[in-house]
C-alpha positions in Angstrom: 0.1 0.0 0.3 1.2 3.5 -0.5 2.5 5.5 2.3 0.0 8.3 0.7 -3.1 5.7 0.0 -5.4 8.0 2.0 -4.0 11.5 0.5 -4.1 10.9 -2.7 -7.1 8.9 -2.6 -10.2 10.0 -5.2 -12.2 10.3 -1.7 -10.0 12.6 0.2 -8.9 14.6 -3.2 -12.6 15.1 -4.3 -13.7 16.7 -1.5 -9.9 18.6 -1.5 -10.7 20.0 -4.7 -14.1 21.3 -4.3 -13.4 22.9 -1.0 -10.3 24.7 -2.8 -12.4 25.7 -5.8 -15.2 27.0 -3.6 -12.5 29.5 -1.6 -11.6 30.9 -5.0 -15.0 33.4 -4.2 -13.3 34.2 -1.0 -12.6 37.9 -1.8 -16.0 38.2 -2.6 -17.5 37.2 0.6 -15.3 38.7 2.9 -17.4 41.2 5.0 -16.2 44.3 6.6 -15.1 43.2 10.8 -14.8 46.1 13.4 -11.8 46.4 14.7 -13.3 46.0 18.0 -15.2 42.7 17.2 -14.8 39.8 19.7 -13.8 36.9 18.8 -17.3 35.0 18.3 -18.6 37.8 16.3 -15.4 38.0 13.7 -16.2 34.2 13.5 -19.5 34.5 12.8 -19.2 37.5 10.3 -16.9 35.2 8.3 -18.8 31.9 8.4 -19.0 32.0 4.8 -14.9 32.5 4.3 -12.5 29.6 4.0 -9.3 30.7 4.7 -8.0 27.6 3.6 -4.1 26.5 3.6 -2.5 26.0 0.6 -1.7 23.0 -0.4 1.7 23.0 -0.3 0.8 23.9 3.6 -0.9 20.9 3.2 1.2 18.7 2.0 4.0 19.6 4.9 1.3 19.2 7.2 0.5 15.6 6.0 5.0 14.8 5.5 5.5 16.2 9.0 2.7 14.2 10.8 3.3 10.8 9.2 6.8 11.3 10.2 6.3 12.2 14.2 3.3 10.2 13.8 2.0 12.0 17.3 -1.3 10.2 19.2 -2.8 13.8 19.8 -3.4 16.5 16.9 -4.4 19.6 18.0 -5.7 23.0 15.0 -6.5 26.1 16.2 -9.0 26.9 13.5 -10.6 24.5 11.2 -12.7 26.4 9.1 -14.3 24.5 6.6 -11.6 21.7 7.6 -9.3 21.7 4.7 -6.1 21.5 7.0 -8.1 19.1 8.8 -8.2 16.8 5.7 -4.7 16.5 5.5 -4.1 16.3 9.1 -6.7 13.6 9.2 -5.3 11.6 5.7 -1.8 11.8 7.8 -3.6 10.4 11.5 -5.1 7.8 8.9 -2.5 6.6 7.3 0.0 6.4 10.2 -3.1 3.7 12.2 -2.6 5.7 15.4 -4.2 9.2 16.7 -6.7 11.8 17.0 -7.5 15.4 15.4 -9.1 17.9 17.7 -10.1 20.5 15.8 -11.3 24.0 17.3 -14.1 26.4 15.8 -16.6 28.7 16.9 -18.6 29.2 13.9 -21.7 26.7 14.1 -22.0 26.9 10.4 -18.2 26.5 9.7 -18.5 23.4 12.1 -21.1 21.6 11.0 -19.2 21.8 7.0 -16.1 20.5 8.6 -17.5 17.7 10.1 -19.5 16.4 6.8 -16.2 17.2 4.8 -13.8 15.0 6.3 -17.4 12.5 6.7 -17.4 12.6 3.1 -13.9 12.4 2.5 -13.5 9.6 4.5 -11.8 10.5 7.5 -14.0 11.4 9.9 -13.8 8.4 12.7 -10.4 10.0 13.7 -11.6 13.5 13.9 -13.6 15.7 16.8 -14.3 19.2 16.1 -14.5 21.6 19.7 -17.0 24.1 19.7 -16.1 27.6 21.0 -13.2 29.6 22.4 -10.2 27.5 21.7 -8.6 29.0 24.9 -11.2 27.4 26.4 -12.7 24.3 24.7 -8.7 22.8 24.4 -8.3 22.9 28.6 -9.1 20.1 29.3 -7.6 18.1 26.5 -5.5 16.1 27.8 -1.8 15.5 26.9 0.6 14.6 25.8 0.2 17.1 22.6 2.7 15.7 19.6 1.1 18.2 16.7 0.0 22.0 17.0 -1.4 23.8 14.0 -2.1 27.1 14.6 -4.6 28.7 11.6 -7.4 30.6 13.8 -7.2 34.3 15.1 -3.7 36.0 15.0 -4.3 37.9 18.1 -5.0 34.3 19.6 -1.8 32.4 18.9 0.2 33.2 21.6 -2.9 32.6 24.0 -3.8 29.0 22.7 -0.1 28.1 22.4 0.2 28.9 25.8 -2.5 27.5 27.4 -1.3 23.9 25.5 2.1 24.1 26.7 2.2 22.1 30.3 1.1 19.0 27.5 3.6 19.6 24.8 5.3 16.5 24.5 9.2 17.0 24.4 9.6 17.6 20.3 6.3 17.9 19.9 5.9 20.6 16.6 4.1 23.6 16.2 3.1 25.2 13.5 1.8 28.7 12.4 0.0 29.6 9.1 0.0 33.1 7.7 3.6 34.2 9.5 3.8 36.8 6.6 1.2 38.9 8.2 1.7 41.7 10.7 -0.7 40.3 13.4 1.6 37.3 13.8 5.0 39.0 14.2 4.0 39.4 18.1 3.5 35.4 18.3 7.2 35.1 16.0 8.7 37.3 19.0 7.4 34.6 21.4 8.6 31.2 19.7 11.8 33.2 18.8 13.3 33.8 21.9 15.1 31.0 23.0 14.0 31.3 26.4 10.4 30.4 26.1 11.8 27.3 24.5 11.7 26.5 20.9 13.8 25.5 18.0 12.1 27.3 14.8 12.6 27.2 11.3 10.7 29.4 8.6 9.2 27.2 5.8 8.5 29.4 2.4 4.8 28.4 1.6 1.5 30.3 0.9 1.6 33.4 3.2 4.7 31.7 5.7 4.6 29.3 8.1 6.9 28.7 10.9 7.8 25.3 12.8 8.7 25.0 15.8 10.3 22.8 17.9 9.5 22.6 22.0 12.6 21.8 23.9 10.7 22.8 26.8 12.0 25.8 29.6 15.1 25.0 31.3 
């Protein structure tokens, strides 16, 4: 069996192709959101906007999860489930592990659950509804892989909340690192005292891969 049996299966590729085609209309759907809007208000306003990870970024996620074989994978910012499909395919092909997604938009949660089920990987995915700083609080460790792809101002709070449960050597991947709103996060993970070793990956809008070494 090919090591990419699930990722390149017709069932998964059909769903991904449909989602990427739909996402091409994002610019026409994107609303104007007040700067002082809460995270929930932003999520509700953006309920029709896909905001997907790039295909290259998705392949990178798949490769990293396949290699590390983490038992617990956390995804902050599920949206319609594009990145979830890459993560779930990797977990499925590993034969072990589970993906825990997080999302605040009820409409997106329903769509994402439908998408992962249609792709045949729903059994390895749980999507937690609500504020990730709260819904992830009770998730048991060790956590071996984290994708940060939700609201940029919450990258640091979400990661800080997960740190006590990160496995030694856990990988944290942040998407959209070329955005000015991610600068504070990059400052945090690139500060040696905070316990990460980092590498930038130039795909899509930029990704930062951080390995958790722990604080001394």
